[in-house]
C-alpha angles and dihedrals in degrees: 000000000000125000122182112198120183115227093243092061091063127083099262116194117182104175108233091345138079130235114241142150091294093060105179121257093225114061137144115229115207122199106211137195123178091342095308126116108239100172138357133198136184110241110199100178140066111257137199102182143012122217126200122200118190143153098237142028093271129077093246120117092011131150114226117212125196108214129195119178090340094308123116107237098169139018125194136172113236106189102179143055111271136193102192145012118212126196118206117194112200111229107236099159115089089005096146110148097198134264138304127207117212105224091206096069108357096250112154118216131195110232129202136194115224112179107316094334127091113208135182105252091212135056114263116264102189105138118175092163138354138211136177122263093260088071112083143160142166092210108031121070115248131180126202139187114205112260094002113120103177136083103238114113090197093054093044092051090052093061124102091232092059092049093049107030106023126213132332112222132194110230094257090057092045091052096043093212098316125132126246117284131191094178128117105255095027096217089216115123091183114160091340121108122261111288091031133078144196108261124240127227087261092056092051089049089052090054093046094047090050090055094050106273140296096299096063108014094086092063091052091050101045122090108254123243132025104277089108105003119069117245132304093025085190118229095346114161104146087212088151093059090231091122098204110200130200099244093162123220143273097237121215089241088073100260141102114244145178105010106171092025107062142017123199129187131195126236127198092242121107123182118203112246093010108061132231123333117242135170125226142185131192141199098252104052145039091227124113111204133200114217136168119238139177116263095247095069116104115233138163124262130221116191124217123209118250 
Protein backbone atom coordinates (compact mmCIF):
# COMPACT_ATOMS: atom_id res chain seq x y z
CA UNK A 1 0.00 0.00 0.00
CA UNK A 2 1.26 3.48 -0.84
CA UNK A 3 0.29 6.66 1.02
CA UNK A 4 1.60 10.07 -0.04
CA UNK A 5 1.25 12.68 2.68
CA UNK A 6 2.23 16.31 2.03
CA UNK A 7 4.38 17.85 4.72
CA UNK A 8 1.79 20.46 5.64
CA UNK A 9 -0.74 17.81 6.66
CA UNK A 10 1.52 16.62 9.47
CA UNK A 11 1.80 18.10 12.91
CA UNK A 12 4.90 20.24 12.38
CA UNK A 13 6.54 21.53 15.53
CA UNK A 14 9.55 23.78 15.09
CA UNK A 15 10.43 24.83 18.60
CA UNK A 16 10.59 28.63 18.69
CA UNK A 17 10.67 28.82 14.88
CA UNK A 18 8.27 28.60 11.97
CA UNK A 19 8.31 26.36 8.92
CA UNK A 20 8.52 28.20 5.62
CA UNK A 21 9.81 27.89 2.07
CA UNK A 22 13.40 27.87 3.30
CA UNK A 23 12.88 24.75 5.42
CA UNK A 24 16.25 24.06 7.00
CA UNK A 25 18.49 21.32 5.65
CA UNK A 26 19.26 20.02 9.12
CA UNK A 27 16.23 18.76 11.03
CA UNK A 28 15.41 16.01 13.45
CA UNK A 29 12.32 13.99 12.56
CA UNK A 30 10.54 12.41 15.52
CA UNK A 31 8.11 9.49 15.11
CA UNK A 32 5.50 9.84 17.87
CA UNK A 33 2.84 7.62 19.45
CA UNK A 34 0.66 8.78 22.35
CA UNK A 35 3.06 11.59 23.11
CA UNK A 36 6.12 9.33 23.28
CA UNK A 37 9.08 9.43 20.91
CA UNK A 38 9.39 6.04 19.23
CA UNK A 39 12.09 6.82 16.69
CA UNK A 40 14.09 9.82 15.55
CA UNK A 41 16.14 10.54 12.44
CA UNK A 42 18.35 13.35 11.19
CA UNK A 43 16.90 14.83 8.01
CA UNK A 44 19.57 16.75 6.12
CA UNK A 45 17.59 17.85 3.10
CA UNK A 46 14.71 20.09 2.19
CA UNK A 47 11.54 18.06 1.55
CA UNK A 48 8.24 18.56 -0.16
CA UNK A 49 6.49 15.26 0.53
CA UNK A 50 6.69 12.06 2.56
CA UNK A 51 5.71 8.66 1.15
CA UNK A 52 4.80 5.56 3.19
CA UNK A 53 4.94 2.08 1.69
CA UNK A 54 3.43 -0.79 3.69
CA UNK A 55 1.81 -4.20 3.37
CA UNK A 56 -1.44 -3.41 5.14
CA UNK A 57 -3.84 -0.61 5.90
CA UNK A 58 -2.02 0.36 9.08
CA UNK A 59 1.20 2.28 9.46
CA UNK A 60 3.03 -0.71 10.95
CA UNK A 61 6.02 -2.16 9.10
CA UNK A 62 6.16 0.77 6.70
CA UNK A 63 9.07 2.31 4.89
CA UNK A 64 9.11 6.09 5.05
CA UNK A 65 10.57 7.95 2.06
CA UNK A 66 11.65 11.59 2.04
CA UNK A 67 10.96 13.01 -1.42
CA UNK A 68 12.23 16.21 -3.05
CA UNK A 69 11.26 17.00 -6.64
CA UNK A 70 10.41 13.36 -7.23
CA UNK A 71 13.79 12.10 -5.99
CA UNK A 72 14.16 9.91 -2.89
CA UNK A 73 16.53 11.73 -0.51
CA UNK A 74 15.98 9.58 2.57
CA UNK A 75 14.58 6.15 3.46
CA UNK A 76 13.69 4.97 6.98
CA UNK A 77 11.99 1.93 8.50
CA UNK A 78 8.97 2.84 10.64
CA UNK A 79 7.95 -0.34 12.40
CA UNK A 80 5.04 0.84 14.50
CA UNK A 81 1.70 2.60 14.32
CA UNK A 82 2.17 6.32 14.68
CA UNK A 83 -0.10 9.25 15.28
CA UNK A 84 2.20 12.17 14.50
CA UNK A 85 5.51 13.15 13.00
CA UNK A 86 7.34 16.14 14.45
CA UNK A 87 10.19 18.00 12.79
CA UNK A 88 12.62 19.87 15.01
CA UNK A 89 14.95 22.35 13.35
CA UNK A 90 18.00 23.11 15.52
CA UNK A 91 18.54 26.86 15.77
CA UNK A 92 22.04 27.53 14.57
CA UNK A 93 21.62 31.21 13.68
CA UNK A 94 22.32 33.61 16.55
CA UNK A 95 23.40 30.68 18.70
CA UNK A 96 26.09 32.55 20.61
CA UNK A 97 26.38 31.15 24.11
CA UNK A 98 28.26 34.11 25.62
CA UNK A 99 31.91 34.86 26.28
CA UNK A 100 34.84 33.29 28.11
CA UNK A 101 37.83 35.10 29.60
CA UNK A 102 41.11 33.19 29.61
CA UNK A 103 42.59 33.79 33.08
CA UNK A 104 46.12 33.24 31.75
CA UNK A 105 46.23 36.43 29.66
CA UNK A 106 42.84 38.13 29.90
CA UNK A 107 41.81 37.42 26.30
CA UNK A 108 38.02 37.35 25.92
CA UNK A 109 36.51 34.86 23.46
CA UNK A 110 33.07 34.61 21.97
CA UNK A 111 31.70 31.10 22.45
CA UNK A 112 28.96 29.31 20.55
CA UNK A 113 26.88 26.18 21.05
CA UNK A 114 26.51 24.02 17.95
CA UNK A 115 24.46 20.93 18.63
CA UNK A 116 25.64 19.53 21.95
CA UNK A 117 29.13 21.06 21.62
CA UNK A 118 30.29 24.45 22.88
CA UNK A 119 33.14 25.91 20.84
CA UNK A 120 35.23 29.03 21.03
CA UNK A 121 34.03 31.17 18.12
CA UNK A 122 37.51 32.66 17.70
CA UNK A 123 40.99 31.25 17.13
CA UNK A 124 43.05 30.82 20.27
CA UNK A 125 45.44 33.70 21.08
CA UNK A 126 47.47 32.24 23.94
CA UNK A 127 51.07 33.26 23.24
CA UNK A 128 53.71 32.40 25.87
CA UNK A 129 56.55 32.91 23.37
CA UNK A 130 56.95 33.63 19.68
CA UNK A 131 59.39 32.88 16.85
CA UNK A 132 59.58 33.55 13.13
CA UNK A 133 58.54 30.97 10.53
CA UNK A 134 62.11 29.91 9.81
CA UNK A 135 62.22 28.24 13.25
CA UNK A 136 60.63 24.79 13.25
CA UNK A 137 60.49 21.52 15.15
CA UNK A 138 58.48 18.32 15.38
CA UNK A 139 59.30 17.93 19.06
CA UNK A 140 59.72 21.42 20.56
CA UNK A 141 56.71 23.73 21.01
CA UNK A 142 56.69 26.82 18.79
CA UNK A 143 54.21 29.67 18.49
CA UNK A 144 53.81 31.97 15.49
CA UNK A 145 51.90 35.11 14.55
CA UNK A 146 51.37 35.48 10.81
CA UNK A 147 53.87 37.88 9.20
CA UNK A 148 55.72 38.49 12.47
CA UNK A 149 59.41 37.54 12.29
CA UNK A 150 60.70 38.60 15.70
CA UNK A 151 60.73 37.11 19.18
CA UNK A 152 58.94 39.77 21.25
CA UNK A 153 55.57 38.62 22.58
CA UNK A 154 54.59 42.24 23.23
CA UNK A 155 55.31 43.26 19.64
CA UNK A 156 53.57 40.20 18.23
CA UNK A 157 50.45 40.88 20.28
CA UNK A 158 50.34 44.44 18.96
CA UNK A 159 49.93 43.28 15.35
CA UNK A 160 46.61 43.32 13.49
CA UNK A 161 47.03 39.66 12.51
CA UNK A 162 47.27 38.59 16.15
CA UNK A 163 44.14 40.57 17.04
CA UNK A 164 42.13 39.13 14.15
CA UNK A 165 43.48 35.66 13.50
CA UNK A 166 45.14 34.59 16.72
CA UNK A 167 48.19 32.35 16.99
CA UNK A 168 49.54 29.60 14.74
CA UNK A 169 50.83 26.61 16.73
CA UNK A 170 52.94 23.66 15.73
CA UNK A 171 51.30 20.44 16.91
CA UNK A 172 53.66 20.03 19.86
CA UNK A 173 52.65 23.46 21.16
CA UNK A 174 48.97 22.75 20.53
CA UNK A 175 49.17 19.48 22.49
CA UNK A 176 51.28 20.91 25.36
CA UNK A 177 53.02 17.60 25.92
CA UNK A 178 49.98 15.33 25.68
CA UNK A 179 49.80 12.17 23.59
CA UNK A 180 47.57 11.60 20.59
CA UNK A 181 43.89 10.95 21.24
CA UNK A 182 41.10 9.77 18.95
CA UNK A 183 38.47 9.72 21.71
CA UNK A 184 35.32 11.81 21.94
CA UNK A 185 35.90 13.87 24.02
CA UNK A 186 39.63 13.92 23.43
CA UNK A 187 40.62 14.36 27.08
CA UNK A 188 43.53 16.58 25.96
CA UNK A 189 43.59 20.08 27.41
CA UNK A 190 46.64 20.95 25.36
CA UNK A 191 47.20 24.69 24.91
CA UNK A 192 43.56 25.44 25.77
CA UNK A 193 42.60 27.03 29.10
CA UNK A 194 41.32 24.99 32.03
CA UNK A 195 37.79 23.73 31.37
CA UNK A 196 38.44 23.50 27.63
CA UNK A 197 40.24 21.01 25.44
CA UNK A 198 41.76 20.49 22.01
CA UNK A 199 39.22 18.54 19.92
CA UNK A 200 39.93 15.14 18.43
CA UNK A 201 39.22 14.08 14.87
CA UNK A 202 36.02 12.43 16.17
CA UNK A 203 34.83 15.72 17.70
CA UNK A 204 35.38 17.58 14.45
CA UNK A 205 33.46 14.82 12.64
CA UNK A 206 30.60 15.27 15.12
CA UNK A 207 30.50 19.00 14.31
CA UNK A 208 30.65 18.42 10.56
CA UNK A 209 27.94 15.74 10.61
CA UNK A 210 25.66 18.02 12.62
CA UNK A 211 26.03 20.69 9.95
CA UNK A 212 25.18 18.35 7.09
CA UNK A 213 28.47 16.74 6.07
CA UNK A 214 31.82 17.68 4.58
CA UNK A 215 30.44 19.03 1.29
CA UNK A 216 28.43 21.87 2.87
CA UNK A 217 29.60 22.28 6.48
CA UNK A 218 32.48 24.58 5.52
CA UNK A 219 30.07 27.19 4.22
CA UNK A 220 28.12 27.09 7.47
CA UNK A 221 31.33 27.47 9.50
CA UNK A 222 33.08 30.25 7.54
CA UNK A 223 32.62 33.91 8.36
CA UNK A 224 30.39 35.43 5.68
CA UNK A 225 31.56 38.17 3.34
CA UNK A 226 34.99 39.18 2.11
CA UNK A 227 36.31 41.39 4.90
CA UNK A 228 38.75 38.63 5.85
CA UNK A 229 38.17 35.88 3.27
CA UNK A 230 39.20 36.48 -0.33
CA UNK A 231 36.44 36.64 -2.93
CA UNK A 232 34.26 34.73 -3.67
CA UNK A 233 34.28 33.08 -0.20
CA UNK A 234 32.04 30.50 -1.78
CA UNK A 235 28.84 29.57 0.08
CA UNK A 236 29.85 31.22 3.36
CA UNK A 237 26.88 31.90 5.67
CA UNK A 238 28.34 31.41 9.17
CA UNK A 239 24.90 30.16 10.20
CA UNK A 240 26.61 28.01 12.82
CA UNK A 241 28.20 31.03 14.52
CA UNK A 242 31.62 29.33 14.39
CA UNK A 243 33.12 32.25 12.41
CA UNK A 244 36.00 30.37 10.78
CA UNK A 245 38.69 32.79 9.61
CA UNK A 246 41.46 32.32 7.01
CA UNK A 247 44.50 32.68 9.27
CA UNK A 248 46.81 31.04 6.75
CA UNK A 249 49.56 28.60 7.75
CA UNK A 250 53.15 28.43 8.84
CA UNK A 251 54.42 26.16 6.04
CA UNK A 252 57.09 23.55 6.69
CA UNK A 253 59.29 25.33 4.13
CA UNK A 254 59.83 28.12 6.68
CA UNK A 255 57.36 30.69 5.40
CA UNK A 256 53.91 32.09 6.12
CA UNK A 257 51.40 31.46 3.34
CA UNK A 258 47.79 31.93 2.25
CA UNK A 259 46.28 34.25 4.84
CA UNK A 260 42.86 35.23 3.48
CA UNK A 261 42.67 32.06 1.41
CA UNK A 262 42.73 29.12 3.85
CA UNK A 263 42.21 28.28 7.49
CA UNK A 264 43.52 25.07 9.09
CA UNK A 265 42.93 23.73 12.60
CA UNK A 266 44.71 21.00 14.55
CA UNK A 267 43.10 17.94 16.10
CA UNK A 268 44.56 15.69 18.79
CA UNK A 269 44.60 12.68 16.48
CA UNK A 270 47.85 11.33 15.04
CA UNK A 271 47.98 8.41 12.62
CA UNK A 272 51.20 6.46 12.39
CA UNK A 273 52.83 6.86 9.01
CA UNK A 274 50.47 9.65 7.94
CA UNK A 275 50.89 12.52 10.39
CA UNK A 276 48.40 14.55 12.41
CA UNK A 277 44.81 15.08 11.35
CA UNK A 278 43.75 18.66 10.71
CA UNK A 279 40.67 20.28 9.19
CA UNK A 280 40.77 23.04 6.63
CA UNK A 281 38.51 25.43 4.73
CA UNK A 282 39.22 27.66 1.76
CA UNK A 283 37.84 30.70 -0.06
CA UNK A 284 36.54 28.91 -3.17
CA UNK A 285 34.37 26.07 -1.76
CA UNK A 286 31.88 25.06 0.93
CA UNK A 287 33.84 21.89 1.64
CA UNK A 288 35.68 21.24 4.90
CA UNK A 289 38.49 18.76 4.40
CA UNK A 290 40.42 16.52 6.75
CA UNK A 291 44.12 16.15 5.88
CA UNK A 292 47.20 14.73 7.62
CA UNK A 293 50.22 17.01 8.15
CA UNK A 294 53.63 16.87 9.80
CA UNK A 295 53.84 18.28 13.31
CA UNK A 296 56.05 21.23 12.35
CA UNK A 297 53.33 23.03 10.40
CA UNK A 298 51.73 26.03 12.10
CA UNK A 299 47.93 25.92 12.29
CA UNK A 300 45.17 27.60 14.24
CA UNK A 301 43.50 26.12 17.33
CA UNK A 302 39.85 26.11 18.31
CA UNK A 303 39.07 24.97 21.84
CA UNK A 304 36.03 22.91 22.81
CA UNK A 305 34.39 23.12 26.22
CA UNK A 306 34.78 20.10 28.52
